[in-house]
MARRO-693199 format. One record per residue: x, y, z of N, C-alpha, C in turn; residue number from 1. Coordinates in nm, 3 decimals. Example, Ala and Ser with C-alpha at 12.3 -4.5 7.8 and 13.67 -1.06 7.14 Angstrom:
2
NODE / 1.319 / -0.569 / 0.780 / 1.230 / -0.450 / 0.780 / 1.320 / -0.330 / 0.780 / 1 .
NODE / 1.285 / -0.225 / 0.708 / 1.367 / -0.106 / 0.714 / 1.290 / 0.003 / 0.787 / 2 .
END
This chain:
117
NODE / 8.522 / 10.288 / 9.572 / 8.654 / 10.251 / 9.584 / 8.711 / 10.148 / 9.674 / 1 .
NODE / 8.796 / 10.062 / 9.576 / 8.866 / 9.953 / 9.651 / 8.973 / 9.977 / 9.777 / 2 .
NODE / 8.948 / 9.881 / 9.852 / 9.032 / 9.919 / 9.986 / 9.170 / 9.816 / 9.964 / 3 .
NODE / 9.269 / 9.868 / 9.984 / 9.389 / 9.758 / 9.944 / 9.469 / 9.783 / 10.099 / 4 .
NODE / 9.528 / 9.677 / 10.107 / 9.671 / 9.675 / 10.195 / 9.769 / 9.658 / 10.108 / 5 .
NODE / 9.887 / 9.752 / 10.158 / 10.024 / 9.721 / 10.132 / 10.108 / 9.679 / 10.212 / 6 .
NODE / 10.164 / 9.585 / 10.208 / 10.291 / 9.557 / 10.299 / 10.446 / 9.574 / 10.263 / 7 .
NODE / 10.517 / 9.661 / 10.292 / 10.676 / 9.694 / 10.218 / 10.756 / 9.670 / 10.313 / 8 .
NODE / 10.872 / 9.587 / 10.292 / 10.961 / 9.588 / 10.404 / 11.075 / 9.681 / 10.310 / 9 .
NODE / 11.131 / 9.786 / 10.432 / 11.250 / 9.868 / 10.448 / 11.392 / 9.780 / 10.483 / 10 .
NODE / 11.523 / 9.826 / 10.455 / 11.604 / 9.803 / 10.462 / 11.642 / 9.784 / 10.628 / 11 .
NODE / 11.698 / 9.728 / 10.666 / 11.709 / 9.746 / 10.847 / 11.813 / 9.830 / 10.887 / 12 .
NODE / 11.900 / 9.895 / 10.838 / 11.971 / 9.972 / 10.836 / 11.963 / 10.106 / 10.884 / 13 .
NODE / 11.840 / 10.123 / 10.821 / 11.772 / 10.254 / 10.807 / 11.706 / 10.343 / 10.963 / 14 .
NODE / 11.809 / 10.445 / 10.992 / 11.761 / 10.498 / 11.124 / 11.578 / 10.544 / 11.138 / 15 .
NODE / 11.526 / 10.574 / 11.235 / 11.386 / 10.611 / 11.253 / 11.377 / 10.719 / 11.163 / 16 .
NODE / 11.438 / 10.845 / 11.180 / 11.368 / 10.899 / 11.102 / 11.386 / 10.902 / 10.929 / 17 .
NODE / 11.433 / 10.840 / 10.917 / 11.457 / 10.790 / 10.756 / 11.330 / 10.724 / 10.718 / 18 .
NODE / 11.299 / 10.614 / 10.830 / 11.175 / 10.505 / 10.810 / 11.029 / 10.610 / 10.808 / 19 .
NODE / 11.078 / 10.708 / 10.932 / 10.937 / 10.814 / 10.883 / 10.924 / 10.882 / 10.751 / 20 .
NODE / 11.025 / 10.889 / 10.700 / 11.037 / 10.962 / 10.583 / 10.977 / 10.926 / 10.464 / 21 .
NODE / 11.026 / 10.745 / 10.457 / 10.984 / 10.647 / 10.354 / 10.813 / 10.635 / 10.368 / 22 .
NODE / 10.769 / 10.604 / 10.511 / 10.648 / 10.586 / 10.526 / 10.583 / 10.738 / 10.452 / 23 .
NODE / 10.632 / 10.851 / 10.494 / 10.514 / 10.977 / 10.469 / 10.551 / 11.009 / 10.328 / 24 .
NODE / 10.662 / 10.957 / 10.267 / 10.693 / 10.916 / 10.098 / 10.558 / 10.865 / 10.029 / 25 .
NODE / 10.538 / 10.751 / 10.099 / 10.452 / 10.646 / 10.046 / 10.303 / 10.738 / 10.097 / 26 .
NODE / 10.270 / 10.781 / 10.165 / 10.122 / 10.801 / 10.189 / 10.132 / 10.943 / 10.114 / 27 .
NODE / 10.198 / 11.014 / 10.085 / 10.167 / 11.114 / 10.029 / 10.196 / 11.069 / 9.848 / 28 .
NODE / 10.236 / 10.993 / 9.845 / 10.195 / 10.911 / 9.697 / 10.081 / 10.877 / 9.699 / 29 .
NODE / 9.994 / 10.823 / 9.786 / 9.866 / 10.747 / 9.753 / 9.764 / 10.883 / 9.760 / 30 .
NODE / 9.791 / 11.003 / 9.834 / 9.756 / 11.144 / 9.819 / 9.753 / 11.194 / 9.707 / 31 .
NODE / 9.835 / 11.196 / 9.657 / 9.865 / 11.247 / 9.532 / 9.781 / 11.206 / 9.400 / 32 .
NODE / 9.760 / 11.091 / 9.452 / 9.701 / 10.980 / 9.315 / 9.584 / 10.971 / 9.335 / 33 .
NODE / 9.488 / 11.012 / 9.452 / 9.337 / 11.014 / 9.443 / 9.308 / 10.922 / 9.534 / 34 .
NODE / 9.408 / 10.885 / 9.625 / 9.323 / 10.772 / 9.743 / 9.362 / 10.817 / 9.842 / 35 .
NODE / 9.261 / 10.739 / 9.936 / 9.269 / 10.798 / 10.088 / 9.355 / 10.691 / 10.200 / 36 .
NODE / 9.464 / 10.719 / 10.278 / 9.520 / 10.645 / 10.354 / 9.425 / 10.621 / 10.469 / 37 .
NODE / 9.391 / 10.491 / 10.536 / 9.307 / 10.476 / 10.633 / 9.388 / 10.446 / 10.739 / 38 .
NODE / 9.500 / 10.339 / 10.753 / 9.552 / 10.310 / 10.870 / 9.691 / 10.304 / 10.810 / 39 .
NODE / 9.806 / 10.302 / 10.918 / 9.952 / 10.306 / 10.866 / 9.978 / 10.203 / 11.020 / 40 .
NODE / 10.049 / 10.096 / 11.020 / 10.111 / 9.998 / 11.098 / 10.234 / 9.939 / 11.093 / 41 .
NODE / 10.291 / 10.026 / 11.172 / 10.455 / 9.990 / 11.192 / 10.483 / 9.868 / 11.289 / 42 .
NODE / 10.511 / 9.765 / 11.204 / 10.543 / 9.616 / 11.263 / 10.683 / 9.639 / 11.313 / 43 .
NODE / 10.773 / 9.722 / 11.322 / 10.919 / 9.732 / 11.324 / 10.973 / 9.646 / 11.284 / 44 .
NODE / 11.133 / 9.637 / 11.333 / 11.218 / 9.549 / 11.255 / 11.203 / 9.357 / 11.299 / 45 .
NODE / 11.173 / 9.313 / 11.200 / 11.146 / 9.157 / 11.226 / 11.252 / 9.058 / 11.134 / 46 .
NODE / 11.241 / 8.927 / 11.129 / 11.328 / 8.856 / 11.106 / 11.275 / 8.820 / 10.955 / 47 .
NODE / 11.322 / 8.797 / 10.845 / 11.288 / 8.763 / 10.745 / 11.233 / 8.603 / 10.749 / 48 .
NODE / 11.178 / 8.544 / 10.634 / 11.136 / 8.423 / 10.624 / 11.261 / 8.364 / 10.580 / 49 .
NODE / 11.347 / 8.443 / 10.465 / 11.453 / 8.361 / 10.407 / 11.524 / 8.494 / 10.347 / 50 .
NODE / 11.653 / 8.482 / 10.329 / 11.742 / 8.588 / 10.297 / 11.707 / 8.642 / 10.151 / 51 .
NODE / 11.728 / 8.784 / 10.192 / 11.679 / 8.866 / 10.022 / 11.793 / 8.936 / 10.029 / 52 .
NODE / 11.895 / 8.936 / 9.921 / 12.010 / 9.025 / 9.870 / 12.093 / 9.037 / 10.006 / 53 .
NODE / 12.082 / 8.893 / 10.069 / 12.207 / 8.892 / 10.188 / 12.172 / 8.951 / 10.316 / 54 .
NODE / 12.042 / 9.000 / 10.341 / 11.970 / 9.036 / 10.432 / 11.893 / 8.957 / 10.507 / 55 .
NODE / 11.893 / 8.978 / 10.647 / 11.808 / 8.859 / 10.718 / 11.705 / 8.926 / 10.755 / 56 .
NODE / 11.703 / 9.030 / 10.759 / 11.584 / 9.126 / 10.859 / 11.562 / 9.237 / 10.781 / 57 .
NODE / 11.438 / 9.296 / 10.859 / 11.377 / 9.426 / 10.740 / 11.292 / 9.501 / 10.839 / 58 .
NODE / 11.274 / 9.637 / 10.799 / 11.132 / 9.725 / 10.888 / 11.020 / 9.688 / 10.818 / 59 .
NODE / 10.947 / 9.639 / 10.874 / 10.819 / 9.623 / 10.797 / 10.681 / 9.693 / 10.816 / 60 .
NODE / 10.655 / 9.743 / 10.738 / 10.503 / 9.877 / 10.734 / 10.399 / 9.832 / 10.669 / 61 .
NODE / 10.278 / 9.838 / 10.722 / 10.153 / 9.776 / 10.652 / 10.024 / 9.927 / 10.623 / 62 .
NODE / 10.026 / 9.961 / 10.523 / 9.910 / 10.074 / 10.486 / 9.795 / 10.016 / 10.451 / 63 .
NODE / 9.695 / 10.050 / 10.491 / 9.546 / 10.056 / 10.466 / 9.518 / 10.160 / 10.409 / 64 .
NODE / 9.458 / 10.150 / 10.286 / 9.409 / 10.249 / 10.193 / 9.317 / 10.226 / 10.077 / 65 .
NODE / 9.247 / 10.341 / 10.031 / 9.144 / 10.280 / 9.914 / 9.182 / 10.387 / 9.823 / 66 .
NODE / 9.164 / 10.362 / 9.713 / 9.142 / 10.382 / 9.544 / 9.134 / 10.314 / 9.452 / 67 .
NODE / 9.185 / 10.367 / 9.315 / 9.113 / 10.315 / 9.213 / 9.234 / 10.208 / 9.173 / 68 .
NODE / 9.210 / 10.083 / 9.100 / 9.294 / 10.001 / 9.055 / 9.432 / 10.072 / 9.007 / 69 .
NODE / 9.444 / 10.168 / 8.912 / 9.571 / 10.229 / 8.854 / 9.660 / 10.259 / 8.965 / 70 .
NODE / 9.596 / 10.312 / 9.082 / 9.656 / 10.367 / 9.176 / 9.758 / 10.265 / 9.226 / 71 .
NODE / 9.715 / 10.158 / 9.283 / 9.770 / 10.056 / 9.303 / 9.884 / 10.003 / 9.203 / 72 .
NODE / 9.871 / 9.994 / 9.094 / 9.970 / 9.972 / 8.972 / 10.084 / 10.080 / 8.994 / 73 .
NODE / 10.044 / 10.201 / 9.012 / 10.159 / 10.309 / 9.018 / 10.241 / 10.303 / 9.172 / 74 .
NODE / 10.151 / 10.264 / 9.295 / 10.247 / 10.284 / 9.400 / 10.346 / 10.198 / 9.408 / 75 .
NODE / 10.339 / 10.013 / 9.347 / 10.398 / 9.934 / 9.310 / 10.488 / 9.939 / 9.233 / 76 .
NODE / 10.508 / 10.044 / 9.157 / 10.610 / 10.056 / 9.083 / 10.693 / 10.171 / 9.106 / 77 .
NODE / 10.624 / 10.275 / 9.236 / 10.733 / 10.358 / 9.270 / 10.732 / 10.276 / 9.383 / 78 .
NODE / 10.742 / 10.170 / 9.422 / 10.812 / 10.095 / 9.547 / 10.948 / 10.006 / 9.493 / 79 .
NODE / 10.916 / 9.965 / 9.366 / 11.041 / 9.857 / 9.330 / 11.116 / 9.947 / 9.266 / 80 .
NODE / 11.079 / 10.090 / 9.201 / 11.222 / 10.162 / 9.211 / 11.284 / 10.222 / 9.372 / 81 .
NODE / 11.197 / 10.232 / 9.423 / 11.268 / 10.279 / 9.566 / 11.382 / 10.194 / 9.609 / 82 .
NODE / 11.541 / 10.249 / 9.637 / 11.610 / 10.149 / 9.688 / 11.608 / 10.134 / 9.833 / 83 .
NODE / 11.526 / 10.157 / 9.872 / 11.521 / 10.169 / 10.030 / 11.436 / 10.032 / 10.098 / 84 .
NODE / 11.301 / 9.998 / 9.967 / 11.228 / 9.933 / 9.964 / 11.311 / 9.807 / 9.932 / 85 .
NODE / 11.292 / 9.663 / 10.028 / 11.335 / 9.540 / 9.992 / 11.226 / 9.453 / 9.923 / 86 .
NODE / 11.126 / 9.456 / 9.978 / 10.999 / 9.404 / 9.945 / 10.876 / 9.448 / 9.951 / 87 .
NODE / 10.770 / 9.428 / 9.868 / 10.644 / 9.502 / 9.856 / 10.557 / 9.412 / 9.836 / 88 .
NODE / 10.430 / 9.421 / 9.871 / 10.321 / 9.320 / 9.835 / 10.184 / 9.393 / 9.867 / 89 .
NODE / 10.078 / 9.389 / 9.747 / 9.978 / 9.433 / 9.788 / 9.846 / 9.365 / 9.756 / 90 .
NODE / 9.763 / 9.320 / 9.835 / 9.634 / 9.277 / 9.815 / 9.506 / 9.342 / 9.857 / 91 .
NODE / 9.399 / 9.315 / 9.776 / 9.274 / 9.388 / 9.820 / 9.222 / 9.327 / 9.968 / 92 .
NODE / 9.182 / 9.409 / 10.068 / 9.166 / 9.418 / 10.211 / 9.038 / 9.352 / 10.212 / 93 .
NODE / 9.046 / 9.234 / 10.280 / 8.929 / 9.197 / 10.318 / 8.886 / 9.173 / 10.450 / 94 .
NODE / 8.786 / 9.232 / 10.517 / 8.738 / 9.293 / 10.668 / 8.742 / 9.150 / 10.725 / 95 .
NODE / 8.790 / 9.173 / 10.899 / 8.815 / 9.028 / 10.950 / 8.637 / 8.937 / 10.927 / 96 .
NODE / 8.549 / 9.008 / 10.976 / 8.409 / 8.929 / 10.953 / 8.379 / 8.856 / 10.899 / 97 .
NODE / 8.394 / 8.927 / 10.729 / 8.403 / 8.796 / 10.645 / 8.482 / 8.691 / 10.588 / 98 .
NODE / 8.595 / 8.689 / 10.730 / 8.686 / 8.563 / 10.715 / 8.635 / 8.470 / 10.798 / 99 .
NODE / 8.570 / 8.510 / 10.902 / 8.552 / 8.448 / 10.984 / 8.372 / 8.353 / 10.931 / 100 .
NODE / 8.405 / 8.207 / 10.964 / 8.290 / 8.145 / 10.936 / 8.173 / 8.168 / 11.017 / 101 .
NODE / 8.031 / 8.217 / 10.947 / 7.903 / 8.244 / 11.006 / 7.839 / 8.119 / 11.082 / 102 .
NODE / 7.814 / 8.127 / 11.212 / 7.762 / 8.055 / 11.320 / 7.595 / 8.015 / 11.265 / 103 .
NODE / 7.569 / 7.914 / 11.279 / 7.423 / 7.874 / 11.221 / 7.392 / 7.762 / 11.365 / 104 .
NODE / 7.282 / 7.870 / 11.428 / 7.242 / 7.843 / 11.552 / 7.141 / 7.713 / 11.524 / 105 .
NODE / 7.069 / 7.686 / 11.458 / 7.016 / 7.596 / 11.436 / 7.074 / 7.495 / 11.392 / 106 .
NODE / 7.169 / 7.507 / 11.329 / 7.262 / 7.365 / 11.318 / 7.323 / 7.320 / 11.428 / 107 .
NODE / 7.345 / 7.407 / 11.508 / 7.423 / 7.392 / 11.643 / 7.336 / 7.298 / 11.756 / 108 .
NODE / 7.190 / 7.344 / 11.733 / 7.103 / 7.332 / 11.851 / 7.046 / 7.134 / 11.747 / 109 .
NODE / 7.073 / 7.130 / 11.669 / 7.030 / 7.014 / 11.617 / 7.148 / 6.893 / 11.648 / 110 .
NODE / 7.283 / 6.979 / 11.624 / 7.413 / 6.866 / 11.631 / 7.385 / 6.868 / 11.783 / 111 .
NODE / 7.377 / 6.932 / 11.894 / 7.373 / 6.909 / 12.026 / 7.249 / 6.825 / 12.054 / 112 .
NODE / 7.150 / 6.837 / 11.982 / 7.036 / 6.732 / 12.027 / 7.081 / 6.570 / 11.971 / 113 .
NODE / 7.110 / 6.569 / 11.839 / 7.162 / 6.433 / 11.829 / 7.265 / 6.376 / 11.916 / 114 .
NODE / 7.351 / 6.477 / 11.959 / 7.457 / 6.415 / 12.045 / 7.417 / 6.367 / 12.159 / 115 .
NODE / 7.287 / 6.456 / 12.243 / 7.251 / 6.398 / 12.337 / 7.182 / 6.238 / 12.307 / 116 .
NODE / 7.123 / 6.183 / 12.184 / 7.047 / 6.063 / 12.201 / 7.139 / 5.977 / 12.219 / 117 .
END
């Protein structure tokens, strides 16, 4: 199964209980469709980069989960239909260790020797 990250922005006027309900609803969708929720990060209320439907703020949430491709398509469809969701974006999860450049000890030693000469 592939790991995915879905970040969605909820309307800024929602109270804490309603935000918890929306997050739980999305988690339940993932479980019902055969996926597994790995992590939920609540980033809280933040300023948007640009206005969306005359809103300047939004409540951000990131969900890390694993499942099959059709699961992602259905989750995004349901998020678009949910009136509390302002925007949503899903990407394939790339572990941080894969985005870090590999350090070649021999190349560093050769560069240091060349700099000393």
